[in-house]
N, C-alpha and C positions, 0 to 999 in steps of 0.2 A: 504494500500500500504506500503510495507516495502522497505527501502532504505539502501543499503549496502554501507559502506565507509564513512558515516557521523559521525562527532564527537559528536553531541548531537541532541536532538529533535528539537531545533530551526533551525539548518541547514537542517534537514529533512523536516520540514514544509516549510521553504523558498524554498527549491528545488522543492517540490511537487507543491506548488502554481505556481512557475515559469514554470514548465513543463506543467502544465495543462492550464495556461492562458496567456502564453507568457509575464509574468511579469519578470522584472529583479530580480535576487536573489542576496543577499549579503552573501557570505560565504568565509571562509578562508580555501582553500585546495591547496595542492601542484600542480604545473603544471604537466600534464600528468596523473592525477588521473582518474581512470575509475570508474564510478558510474553506478549501474544497479538497476532498480526498478522492482519489481516482482508484476505483476497484480494480484489483489485479487478480481476481478469481479467488482471493483468500476468504476464509470463513471465520466468523467470530468464534470465541471459545465454546459457545453453546450450539455450534453448528448452523447458526442462522447466516444466510448470505448477507453481506454488507450492502446497504442501499436497498431501495424497493425493487421487487421483481417486476419486470414488465409483463404485459398480457401475453398469454400463450407460452409461458415458460421461457421467455427471452432472458438475456443476461441481466445481472443486477445493475442498478444505476449508481450514480455518484452521490455521496453524502456531502451536503453543503451546510456549513455552520456559520452563523453570524455571531461574532464575539461581542458580548455586552459586558463591560467592566463595571462591577459594583464600586461606587465611590467609597474611599476610606476617609472618614470625617476628620482624621488627623492631618491629612495632606491636601494641598490645593495643587492641581496639576497645571503646569505651564510648559506645554510641549513635552520635551523629554526630561525637563527639570520638575522637581517637586518643591513646594513651599510648606514649611512647618512654622507655626507661631509658638514661641517659647516664652511663657510668662516667668519673670524673675522678680524676686523681692528687691527692695532698694539696697539692702546689705549685700545680696548676691551680685548685683550689678556693680556696686562700688568696690567690693573686695575681690571679685572674680570667683568663679566656681567651675567645677568639673560636672557637667550635666550629662545625664544619660538620655540619648536621643533615639527615638524609634525610627528605623529605616525599613524599607521593604525587605531587607536582607538580615534583619536582626538589630539589636540595640548597639549603638556606638557611643563612645565617650567623646564629649566635645568640651574643649577648654574655652570658657567664656572669660576673656581678659578683664582685669580690673579696670574700672572706669567705663564700662560699656554703657552706651546710651540707648534709650528706648528707640526702636525703629531701625537700629543697626542690623545688618544682615551678615551672618557668618555662613560659610559654605563647606559642605562635605562633598568633595569631588568624587564622582563615580558612584554615588549612592542614589541616583534617580532612576529613570526608566531606560531600559536598553533601546537604542535607536533601531527601529524596524528597517530591515533591509540594508543595514549599514553596520559599521563598527562603532564601538564606543557606547558609553552610558551617560545619561544626563547627571546633573548634580542635585543634591538636596540642599536647598537654601533655608537657613533658619533665621527668622525675623524675631528679634528680641523685643519683648514688651515688659517694661518695668512697671510692676504693680505697686500702687500706693494704697496703704490700708485705709479703709473707710472709718473705722473706729479704732481708737487706741486705749489700752488700759492705762492705769496710772504709771506703772513702771515704764512702759513704752513712751508715754508722753514726756516723762522725766528724761529718758535717754535722748529723745529727739531734741528736747530743749537744751541739753548739754552739748549735743552735736552742733546745734545752731550757734552756740556761743563760740565754738572753735573753728567753724568753717568761715571762709571769707565770703565776700559777696558772690552771688550766683553769676552766671554768664550774663553780662549786660547786653542790652539791645543797642546795637549801633544805630545811630540816627540816620534817617534817610536825607534826601535832598533838602526838604523843608526845615528839618530841625537843624541842619548845618547852616542854612541860610539865616535862621533866627539867631543862632549862636554868633555868627559873623556880624550881624547887625546889632548885637547886644540886646536882643529882645528876650 
């Protein structure tokens, strides 16, 4: 049995086993991919002919499968790349942390550097989706989201007040054209 559209022999074997015996297959293919198997006279393990039999005992037909990928709510797909949102506490972003990141291939350790800002994107190369019909694999991009607590207990409030005494001014907003003009005119 030949299978068109598969990236490698492992995908082809997994697909053939799943098609013949209703086993789940584990493959990475884009949503909407069309896969067609061409019958070569083989029979399934239960002696059924693959594909529907034509009228008057003719040869079996071809099996056509439309691949539909169930979305993983952890990832947002962007072509061959994946995007993962990683929430961090203020202290994790300020001090840095080693975070465990889920990937389609298993968990990976990611070093979040000290001083990371909300909205920054870190990349795990080669941890995205394999490129169909080509070589290489996309990347897993991790967008950092610094979480600010809604409610503080007394100890947390005290610690943040102490921190505020020791930290300098936050990043200032540089004035635009009008504020520079006002400053130059002494207004």
